[in-house]
N, C-alpha and C positions, 0 to 999 in steps of 0.2 A: 289507459282506457279512453284515449281520445278517439273521436269519430273516424279519423283517418286510418286507424288501425283495425277497424272492424272488418271481419270476414263477410263474404256475401250472405252466409247463413245468418250471422248476427244481424245484418241489415234487414233481412227478411223478418227476423223475430221482432225487431223494433217496429217494422211496418205493421205486423199483426197486432202489436200492443196498442197502436194509436187509437183504435176504436173499441178495444176489447171491453172496456167498462162503460161504453156509451152507446153502442148500437146493436140491434138485434139481427137475427137471421131471418130473412124473409120479412114478414110484417108482424111477427109475434102472434100469428094466427089470423089477423085481420088488419085492414087498413085503419090508420088513425082516424077517429071520428066515426067509425062504423059501429053498429050495434051487434050484440051477440046474445045468444041464449044462455051463455055460460053462467051469468049472474043468477039465473032462476033454476038451474039444474045442478046436480052434484058434480063438482069438477072431477076429472079423471086424475089418477095418480101422476100422470105426465104433465098436468097443469100445475105450474109452480107459483103462479100469481095471476090475479085478475085485476085489470085496471079499467074502471068504468065499463065493465062487461067484456073487455077484450083480453083474451088469455095470453100469457107468456108461458111458454112450455119449457120442459126440461131440455128439449132439443135446441131451443133458442139459447139457453144458458150454456149448454155444452159446446155449442159452436163458438160462442164468445170465449169460453174457457180455452178451446183449442187455439184460438187466435192469440190468447194472452200468455201462454206458457210454452216452454220447451219441454217436450215429453222426455227428453234425455235427462231432465232434472226431476227425479221422482218426488212426489209429495205423499205424505201420509193421508189416510182417508179423512182425518179431521182437518188437515190443512187444505185438502181439496174442497171439502164442503164449506170451509170458512171462505175460501176464495169465491166459490160459486154463490154463496149467500151475498157476498159483497157485489158481485157482478149482477145478480138479480135485482138488488136495490138500485143499481145504476140503470138497469133496463126499465125498471118501473118509472123512474124519473124521465127517462128518454121517451117512453111511451106517452107520458103526459104532455111533454113538449111537442111531440109529433102531432098530437091532436090539436094543440094550439096553433101549430104551423098551418094545419089544414084550415082552421077557422080564420087565420090571418091571411090565407091565400098566398103563403110563401112557397117558393120553389127554388131549386138549385139548377142553374143552367148547365147544359152539357159541357160548355167550355170551362166553367168553374170546376166541374167534376173531373174533367180530363186533366186540368192543371194540378188539382190536389192529388190525383192518382199518380201522375207522372212524377211529381215532387216526392211523394212518399216512396216510390219505387226506383228512383233514378240511380241509386248506387247498387242495385241488384240486377245482375245479368238475367236475361229472360229465361234461360234454361234452368238456372238455379232457382229462380223464382217459381217456375212451374213445378219443379221437383218438390219444393216445400209445400206448395198448394196441394199436390197430390198426397204427400205424406200426411197432411193434416185433414184430408177429406174436405178441402175447400176449393172454390172455383174463383176465377177472375170476377165473375158476376157477384159472388159473395163479397169480395173485397170492395168492389165499386159501390155496391148497395150500402155496405157499411159506411163508407166514406160519405155517400150522399146523405145518409141519416145524420151523421155527425155534423156535416156542414149545415143541415137544416136546423138542427137544434141550436147551433151557434147563431144562426140567423134570428131565431126566436129571442134569444137572450139579448142580442145586439139591438133588436127593434124594441123590445119591451123594457130593457134596463138602460141601454145607452142614453136615450133622450132625457132620462131623469137625472143624469149626472152632470152637474155644472159646478165650476169653481170660480168664485168671484175674485176680483183684484183685492178686495178687503181681506178675504181669507188668505190670500197669498202673503199680503203685507203682515197680517197677524201671525201667520206661521213663521215668517222670517224673524219678526221681532221676538217671538217666544223662543226661537232656536238660534239666535244670532251666534252664540258661542260655537255651535255646531259647524258654522261656515267659516270659522277662523282656523285655517289649516296651519298648525305650527310646523309640521314637517310633511314631506310627501306621504300621501295616504291613499288607501283604496277603500271605497264604499262597497261592501259585499253583502250578500245574502246566502243562506244555506238551506239545504234539505238534508237531514241526517237519516241514515238507514243503518240499523244494527242487525246482526245475524242471530240475535237471541230475543226471547220473549221479554218485553219490558213490563215492569210492575204496573205502570200506569201510562196509558196512551191518551193524549189530550188533543190529537189532531181531529180534523172534521169528519174523517171517514172511519176512524177507529182502526185503520190499517196498520198492521205490525208484522214486519218480516221476522219470523221466529227461527229460521234456519239459514245457513250460508247460501243454499240454493235459492231460497225465497228472496234473500237480500239482493242477489245478482239479478234475478228476474225483475225485482222492483226497480232497480237502477235502470235497467233497459227500458222498462215501461215508461218511467218518468222522462228519460232522455228523449224517447221518441215523441212523447206528448209535447215536450218543449220544441222539438224539431218541427212538429206540426202546427206550432203557433200558440200552444197553451201558455197561460200566464204563470210565471215562476212563483209569484205571490200566491196564486190560487192553489198550485200544487203543494207549496210549502204548508199552507194552512190545512190542506186536506190530507197530506201524506207524511210530512216530516215527523220523525220520532224524537225530536228534541222538544221537550215540554216548554222550555223557556222561549225559544225563538219561533216555534210553529205558529202561535197565535198572531205574531207580527208579520207573518208572511216570510219568515226566515231572515228578516232584516237584522244585520249586526252593526249597521252604521259604518262610520269611517274607522279603519284600523291603520295606524301609522306603520310605515315600513319597518321601523325599529322593532315593533312588536311582532310583525309578520316574520321577521328573520328569526325570532325565537320560537316560532311555531314548528310543528313537525314538518320535515322537508316536503312531504307530499302535499300538505295544505299550502305551504308557502309557494311551491311551484305552480299550484293551481290558480294563484292570484297575481304574484309579481310578474310584471311585464306582459300581462294578458290584456287584451283589448276590452274596453267597456262593452257590455252586452254579451260577452262570451260566457259559456258555462263549461266548467271542467270538473272532472271527478277525481277526488282524492281518496285513497283507500289506506287503511291501517288496521291491523289486527282483525280483519274480516269485516270491519265497519266501513261505510262509504259516506262521503260528504259531497253532494253536488253543490258547487260554489259558483254563484253568479257574480261577476264583476259588474257592479252597477255604475261606478264612476271611478276615475283616477284624478287625484288632485295634487297639484304642486303647492308648496307653502304660500301662505298669504290669506288676507281677509277677503271674503267674497261678500258682495252686496247684490241688491236686486238689479243693478246695472251690469253685472257680470254676465257675459254671453252665456245663455243656456240656463241661468239661475232660475228665472221665473218658470221656464218650461219644466225644470226638474222638480220644483216645488209643486207645480200643477199636477205633474204625473204622480207624485207621492199622494197628494190629496185625492186625486181621482181614483187611484188604486184602492185607497181605504174605503172610499164611498162606494165604488163599484162592488167591492167584496160584500159590503153590508147590503146593498140593494139586491145583488144577485141572490144572496142567501134568503133575504126576505121574499123575493119573488118565487124562488123554488119552494120555499116552505109554504107560502100561500097557495101555490099551484097544487101541491100535494094535498094540502088540507081541503081544497075545493074538489078533489077527486075522490072517488070511491076505490080504495085500494085494499086488496086482500093478498097478503103475502103468505101463501099456503105452505111454502117450503119452511119458512120460519116457524109457523105454527106446528108443522109436523115434527120439526127438530125438537121443539120444546116438549111436545107430547111423547116423543120417543124415549126420553129420559136415558140418554146415553147409548141407545141402540140405533141411532140414526143411520150409520153406514149400511146396515143390512136392509134399511128401507129404501135406499137410494142406489140401486145397482148402476154401474157406469154404463153410459151409452156408448155405442160403437165409435171408436176414434177418440175417446176422451179419457183414456187411461192416465 
């Protein structure tokens, strides 16, 4: 399942997934920061949410849905609605952030947009890319606008959260003192993190989004989505917290610490091969029994005691502490932003009121089968 083996169609699917949960079609009815009469009138059945008076429509969600999934992998009505409800929640958050971007006067340059678009598409031949766009009723403009919105929301988080994160020398020293044994490498070891995806409904999901792949098809689609988000620069820690189906490691950002090679050799071959002899920073996918594990090789250590004079040690501790703090600040910022906004999730309300008859209330839009 390495990236080098992906077909052009798979590459396109991954490109589509990168913004499926984070950007809208058009402007969700109006530009961020604009006003609307929606809040004072009865919303139409095609209005699925209203954010500070700005509507998010069924078409917006359906277009994001078509970006996110391969129509060759059918979903039940309930699975499709579950996916769309999750996408709608992401679109609500994005709409809030886009309004903040307007207030902060943030913009995405044409050069940055061109770079992001070309990077996302670079492994996809133009003809195959256009064929997939046509099949999904999407355009190049749709894809570029989606990327622009994704980049813009990232800028908001970077400006609003980034400056608040600082790690002091005392914190680095304290962390090392409290974890000194961790840096005494008795044998060759790999520091790894994981995102686990299973093809069955789990009894309890404790990840940040509540996302749970319940079928083999949904598991494959989820792997593709996560790999593309990583390719686009998303934080492995953030994705593990939000999407991993392993209750123990998800809250830690998937971090498993250092595993000695002797232990890795006892692991299933697929997992062992995803780690041993792989470069730090690489992410590989191990599969077994229909389940998948995305494995990040954080670091590779040879035997010996490390201290704060060891090259890269302070940087590694700083990155660990910053990652923890960034996760906390980002969650606090997004929670506060949503609390400060007036949000009506009309789809969620209708689903609850429908009492099991929701599919009949929500006919599929063209191209969203």
